[in-house]
C-alpha positions as CSV (number, residue, x, y, z in Angstrom):
1,X,70.2,-57.1,-13.4
2,X,68.8,-57.0,-9.9
3,X,65.9,-59.2,-8.7
4,X,63.2,-56.5,-8.9
5,X,64.1,-55.6,-12.5
6,X,64.2,-59.3,-13.4
7,X,60.8,-59.9,-11.9
8,X,59.3,-56.9,-13.7
9,X,60.8,-58.1,-17.0
10,X,59.4,-61.6,-16.4
11,X,56.0,-60.1,-15.6
12,X,56.0,-57.9,-18.7
13,X,57.1,-60.8,-20.9
14,X,54.4,-63.1,-19.5
15,X,51.8,-60.4,-20.0
16,X,52.8,-59.8,-23.6
17,X,52.8,-63.5,-24.3
18,X,49.4,-64.0,-22.7
19,X,47.9,-61.1,-24.6
20,X,49.2,-62.4,-27.9
21,X,47.9,-65.9,-27.2
22,X,44.4,-64.5,-26.2
23,X,44.2,-62.4,-29.3
24,X,45.2,-65.3,-31.6
25,X,42.8,-67.7,-29.9
26,X,39.8,-65.5,-29.4
27,X,39.9,-63.5,-32.7
28,X,39.2,-65.8,-35.6
29,X,41.0,-65.1,-38.8
30,X,38.6,-64.0,-41.5
31,X,39.5,-64.6,-45.1
32,X,37.5,-63.3,-48.1
33,X,37.8,-64.8,-51.5
34,X,35.7,-63.7,-54.4
35,X,34.9,-66.0,-57.3
36,X,35.2,-64.7,-60.8
37,X,31.9,-64.5,-62.6
38,X,31.9,-65.1,-66.4
39,X,28.6,-63.1,-66.7
40,X,28.0,-59.4,-66.9
41,X,24.6,-58.4,-65.4
42,X,23.1,-55.2,-66.8
43,X,19.7,-53.7,-66.1
44,X,18.2,-50.9,-68.1
45,X,15.0,-49.4,-69.5
46,X,14.0,-49.9,-73.1
47,X,12.4,-46.8,-74.5
48,X,11.4,-45.3,-77.8
49,X,13.4,-42.4,-79.3
50,X,11.1,-40.0,-77.5
51,X,11.7,-41.7,-74.1
52,X,8.4,-43.6,-73.8
53,X,8.6,-47.2,-72.5
54,X,8.2,-49.7,-75.3
55,X,5.2,-52.1,-75.5
56,X,5.3,-55.5,-73.7
57,X,6.4,-57.7,-76.6
58,X,9.4,-59.7,-77.7
59,X,12.5,-57.8,-79.0
60,X,15.5,-59.1,-81.0
61,X,18.6,-57.6,-79.4
62,X,22.3,-57.8,-80.3
63,X,25.1,-57.2,-77.8
64,X,28.8,-56.7,-78.7
65,X,32.0,-56.2,-76.8
66,X,34.4,-54.3,-78.9
67,X,38.0,-53.2,-78.3
68,X,37.5,-49.4,-78.6
69,X,34.8,-46.8,-79.1
70,X,35.8,-46.5,-82.7
71,X,35.8,-50.2,-83.6
72,X,33.2,-51.7,-85.8
73,X,30.8,-54.4,-84.5
74,X,32.3,-56.7,-87.1
75,X,35.5,-56.7,-85.1
76,X,33.8,-57.5,-81.8
77,X,35.6,-59.8,-79.4
78,X,32.3,-61.2,-78.3
79,X,28.7,-61.0,-79.7
80,X,25.4,-62.5,-78.8
81,X,21.9,-62.3,-80.3
82,X,19.0,-62.7,-77.8
83,X,15.2,-62.6,-77.9
84,X,14.1,-60.4,-75.0
85,X,10.7,-60.3,-73.5
86,X,9.7,-57.1,-71.8
87,X,7.5,-57.6,-68.7
88,X,7.2,-56.8,-65.0
89,X,7.3,-53.0,-65.2
90,X,7.9,-51.1,-62.1
């Protein structure tokens, strides 16, 4: 290898190393981690069978998670009964 080729190789290698170091030092590493939420948020509109908004009173509601669309609510993997107040209409 002659001197000119060796100098070009050294310059190329130094440039590559300097570029790598600058990229690593100047660009922070971003890491995203999502926490698992135990809650399911659901928003809906409570209406009568004719599609009219229900009055602003308290309603007893039952929620179930079932294994399939044909399963009975008695075989639910999770169930909860809540008293829901209807307010703050938009």
